[in-house]
N, C-alpha and C positions, 0 to 999 in steps of 0.2 A: 389672262387666265389666270396668270401668277398672281396678279394682283387681287382679283376677285378672290381667290382660295387665302390669301393673306388677311383680306380685310375680312373674310369670316372665320379664321382663327382669332382675330381680334376681338369680334364680336362676341365669342364664344368665352372669350379672357382666359386661354387654356394655359398651363403652367406644367413645369415637369418637377419629381422630387425624386430622390435616388435615398433607397435603402439598402442595406447587403443582404443577399440572399444565400450567395454559394454555400458557405458552411452551414447555415438552417438546412439547406435543402438535403445536403451530403449527408449531415448527421440525422436527419429526419428518415432518410430513406435507408442507411444504416440500421437504425433502431426498429424499424420496419422488418428489415431481413433476418435481425438476431432474435425477434420475438419481444422486445422491450415494449415495443408498442402495444401489441396485443395483451402482455401482461399488466399494464398501466391500465388499459381501457381506453374506449373511445367517448368517455362522459368528460365532462369539463374538467373534473378534477384529474384525471389522466391526463388530459392533455396538457394541463399547468404542471403536473408531476414532469410530463414528457418534456417541456420546455427547462424546468430545473435541469434536469439531466443534459440537456442541449447545451444550455448556458455555462453550465458548468466546465462542459469539455471545451467550450470558444474561450471564456474569460473567466476566471475563477474569482468569487468573491460572496459577497451577501445575498441576501433575498432585495436588499435595497438596489445592489448593482446589478441583479438579474433584471431589475424593472428597467432600469436605465438602459439595458442592454437591449431589451424586446424594441425600443423605442427608436434606435437604429438599425434594427434587424428587423426582416420581413417576417417577422414570429407569428402575428396574429393571422397573416393572409395565408401564411404556410401550413400552420396547425388548426387552421379554422376556430381561433381563440376570439371569445370579447374581450373589452376592456378590464384589467387587473391592476393592481397596485401590491405594494410588499405585505400588506396585511393577509392579503388572500393567498399568497407563496408560505406565509408560517402558517397559514389554517392548513394549506396542502401540506405542509411536513407532518401536521398532527394526522391529517388523513391517509397518508404514505403509513407512519408508524401503525395505526390501527388496522390497516388491510397489509401489512408487510408480509405475514404469511401466505396469503392467498396469491401476492403478486410474486414471491418467489417460485411458489409451486407452479403456476402458469409460465413463468419464465423457464421452470426445469421442464417441464411438460414441450416446451417450444422447442428447447435446445438437446431433449434426449428424446424423441418421439419413439424410439424403439425399446426405452426402458433406461433403468437405472444404470450408470456405469459402473465398471467392476472396482474403481478406485477411487478414494475420497482424500484430498489434501487439506489438512487443517492448521490453522497457526494462529498467534496473538501477536497484537502488538499494542502500543499505548500512544497517545497522542493529549499533548498538553493542552490546557485551557486557560483563554484570557477571561481574569474575573474570580470570584469564588463563590458563586451560586449556581453552578450546573448540578442537576439532579444526581449524575453520576461521580461528580469530582470528589476526588478524595488523594491523597498522597501514598505514592506507590514506587515500583521499582521502575525509574523513569528511563525510557530508553530514548529520549528525544536530547538529553543532557540540559533540559531546564530546570534548573534548581529553584526551590520556592515556587512552584507552578504545581497547581493539582493537576489531574491528568483524567483520562478515561481508558478503560480497556477494550479493545475490539477485537473479537474472532471473527475470520474469514475462513468460510468453507466452501472449497473447489473441486473440482471433478479432476480426472486425472491429468488432463489437459491443462490445467490453470484456470479454466474458467469459473469466475464466482459462482455460487449458485444463493448463498445464504449470508448475511452480516450480522452480527451483535454486537450490543453494545453492555458493557459490565461498568458496575463501579471500580474506580482507579486503583483500588487496593486487593482487588480480587486476582488470587495466585492462577498461575497458567492452569494446572490441572483443574480447578475447580469449573473451568469453563466448558470442560469435556462433556460434561452428561448432559446438557440440552443438546450439544451436536449429533450425540447417539440417537436421542430421541427424533430428532429430525429426519435422520437418515431412517430410523427405524419404522417411523410413522409418516412421514411427509413424504420422502425420497424411495420409497419401496423397500427398503431391508434388504433380507436377504445376505446370501453367501457375498458380502464387499468388505475391501480391506482399507483400514483407514491408516493412513501415515502421519505421522505427528513426530516433533523433534524429542530429546531425551527428556526436558523439562516438562513435557504434556503429558505424554503417557507412562504413568506410573504404575505400580502393582493395581491401585484401586479402578484406576481408569481401564486398564486391560481387564481385568474381573469383569467390568460392565461390559467390554465389547463381546469379549466369549459369551456372557449370557446372553447377550441377542445374536449369537449364532456368526457374529464378524469376527474378523482376521484383523491384524496390526503387524504394520513396521514401524520399528523405533530404533533409536540409538541408546546405550546404555553410557554411565557416568565414568569418569577417569576411575573414582573409588570403586565401582563396580568391577572394571577390567582389572584393578589390584588385586581386588579379592579372589576373581576368578584365576588369577595368575597362581598365588598363593595355595588355592586350592588344586592346582593342577589341570582345571578345565581348559585353561589356556596355556601354549607355550608361546615365547617370546618369537621364536624362529616363524612362527606363523604368520606374525606381521611382516616378513621378508616376502611373503609371498603377493604375488599382482593382487589376488583375492583368495583369501581362505575361508574354509567353513568348518563349524563345530557344531555336531549334532548331537543334541541333549533329546531324553523323552518329552514330549510336546513343547519343546524351545528349540530353534536353530540360530546359530550366530555367524555372521558375514562379517572376517575380520578384515583390515587394511591398513597400511600407512601410506597416506598422503605427503610424499617427497617435499614438495613443494610448500605445504603447511609446515612441516618439521623445520625447513631452512628458515622460514617465517618466525617462527616461535624461539629458534634459538637465536636470530638476531635481534630479537627484542629482550631475549634474558639480557644478550651481552650489553646492548644500549643501557637498561635498566644498571646493569654493575658498572659501565663506563660513567653512565650519570652521577653515582654515587661516588664512584674514585674522585671524580671531579670536586664535588663537596668535601671530600675529604682532604683533598690538597688545598682547597680555600680555607679550611678549617686550620691546617698547618699553617698557612701563611699567618693567618690572624694569631694563632698563638705564639710565633715567630715575632710579631709586630707588636704584640701588647701581651709582657709578661707577666701582668697582673690576672690576665684571663686564664681560666679553670680548664683544663684537660677534662675534667668529668662531665662539664657541661656541654663541652664539643661532642664528646661521646653519646650523650643522651638526645641531644639534637640528629645527630646522623643516625642513632636506633630508630626514631621517630620515622626518618625518611626510610631506612630499613623498613620498618613494617609497612609503610605507604607501597613499598615499591614489590613488597611479599616475597624476598629473597633470602628470609631469616632461616629458612632450612639447610641452606649451603655456604652462608656469609656471614660471618660475627666481624663485631667492631670492638677494639681495645685499643689500650695505650702501649705505644712503641717502647718496648724495653729499653730503659736508660734514657729517654729523651722524652721531651715535652711534646709531644706528638701521638697522632691517633693513627692506625691502620688499620686496613679491612684484610681479613683473613676468610681466605676461601676454601672450602673442603672439596677438594676435586673429584673426591669418591663419592660423597652426596650430590653433588653437582652432578656426576654423571648417571645418579639414579634419579634424578629427577628429571632428565633429560631423556631418560630410556623411553617414554612412551610418547615423545614427541612425534605431533603429524599422524598418532594412532587413533583409529576410533572401530567401535564394534556396534554391528546392528543386530537388534533381537527382531525375532518374528516367529509367529506360530504356523505360518504357511510350509507346507510339507515341499520337499523337491520335487514331485510331482504338480505342485500348483506353482510352483516358481523357481527356478533355479537360482544360485548365488547371484548372478550378473544380473538378472530380474530383480531380485531383491535389493541390491544395492541400487538401479538406477532408478525405481521408484522412491528410494529416500532422497536420491538426488532431487527429484523434481519436487521437493517442497522448497527448491529457489523459484518457482514459480507464484507460489504465494508470496515469497519474501519481495520478488519484483512487483507484485501488486500492490503490495503495502508501499514499497517505494515510490512507485510513482503515484500512489493514490494521497501519501500524507505529504509531499513535495511539489516542484514547480508544477507538474503539469496538471493536477487536480486540486492540490491544497486544501486537503482534508482540516490540517492546522495551521492557524490555530482556531479552535471551535469558539464562536462568540455565541450562539445559542445556549439556554439556560433549562430549559423543562426537559422532562424524559422524553415526551413525544417528539418533540423538534431535533432532539438529539439523535435518537433513531431514526427518525424521517432523513435528517442530513448526512446521516451514514450510508443507508439506502441509496439517496441520490448518488454519494460518491461512487459507492461501487457499481452502479448502473452504466455511469458516464465512464468510468474503469473501463468496461466491456467495449464499448462504442471507441476508446482511445486504444484499447489492445488490439483492435481488429483492425482498426486503420494504421496501427503501426505493422500489421502483417501485411496488408494489403500493398504498403508504401514502402516494403521493406528494400527495393531495390534503388529505391531513389535516394538522393544525398541531401537530408533534411530531416528534422525533427516533426512528430505529429504535430507538435504546438506551431511551428513553422509553417505547415502545410495546412492547418487550419486559419491561420491569419491570411496565408495567399488564396484560400477559397474565400474568403470575408470580402476580399476587393471586388469579387463579381456580384454588381449590383443588380437590382430590378429598376429599370424607369417607370416610374408611372405618370400617365397622364390624368393633369387635373384639368376638369372642364366644369366651368360654373360652380367651381368648389367642391366638387364631386371626383371622386376616383371612378375613372372608367374601366383601365386596364393596366397591368403590369408586365412587361416583358424582359426577359434575359439577352442581353448582348450576346456576340460570339465571345466567348473566353480569349485571352491570352494564351500563347501555347505551352506555358508553364502550368496554368492554372487548368487548361484543358487535359493536359497529362493526368493532374491530380485527379480530376473527376473520373477519367476513364480507369484508372489502376483501381480507384474506390469500386467501380462498377454500378456505381447508381445512374439512373436515367433522372436527367434533369428535366423540370418542367418547359414547357417553351414560353407558356403564358400562366401569369400567376394572377388569379381573381383578386381585386382589390376589395378589401371590405370596409375600408374607410375608419378602422379602429385607430385611436390614438391612446398610445398607452403613457400614463404619468404616474411617479411617486407622490404618495402624500406627504413624505417628509422632503422638503427642501433643502437645499444645500444651503448653509450657513453664508451671511454676506462675505465673510474674509475669504471663504472657499471660491465663491463668484467671482470677487476681485482678481483672487491669486489665478485662476484659469482664464 
């Protein structure tokens, strides 16, 4: 009987192929639960977009790399896709850009079925470009520290829990406040409007933007600048003793201020200031040693060099540089009174809002402003290792917008996995890599794929699946689709690999 069965298998020319399925299955299930699948739609473009989102979460890269990734993952079988290549994915970015408003609205309706949230968080960042031809590329305030690189500006609108609702790309030289108008319009027309509160940092919500918010019937929470605090101290609206309280409040007609001094931030600022002074003192010592060893060296030249360093360190308000009386040497002169004046507001900040005490007490106002850290976390994850929005290699306007939307949707998946795996001692990236080791085994008979099954996962992978809350399929129907890129690796890379 055994021999007969063996010969029957030989006659059918059966073989096995293995492709990764665990990561795709979990991320697909999560996308369904979070409303991403419904927001993108079930047609071919929606499925291609979903694969771009999943591929971004699994292994960050270009559209070309997303196609190569599909060839080793059960992408087409699980998502129901036919063959595609990188050109299809670039066209899909344009589709995403064209339908972005509808996708964001459907996602909003999925995540907030009861209606609009009472709070919106908004912040901006920049991301540098590779190349000179991106439609949004301009030189501007560079947050990435990449000199000589053009950049784009990205605005992210989130609900009060830090869940992204909309993302927008602006030219790289756009000032932060200039990005606010479109966000106000989104909330007013797309996300329900009404008595909602915008939270933005001190550079975002200025007088013009606050006036726009009030005109729409919205409320705001923001912070004021150090010069504004100093002005209010001079006019007697604030008193320095208020910053010594754990949380102080000053009420004026139509405006409330919440004041606090962060002692940790104060210590950090003082340490930074002292570090700068120490650095300048070492430069002065080196200059004096040089003057001693080189009799023809000029003291005026040493002073000029140190003054340039002084301006760079921004210490000129309380430090001056001059020649030591009766010697060929330079000295630093510290005005302790001015130094004390400079440090009096260390760690101090003041929040500004039009919410009444009945609508939100001072503790609530303070907590809601701190929630902006959720948007900063979204940017940090989206721009760096886990999702790698930057560097951006696409050029045209539609591709750039589509790329940003893909990263936003992928962040929603990664954020939720981080929440569900919070008790596990691993990063989301490590967890996804472990899931990817769970492979589907396909039975190939007479050159045709018959079926695919998932084996019992290892204990560590099983725990990841259980914590994710996703029900894995027992059998995966094989579509027999082969995915390949149009662009092939150059011979030198093939040999190296």
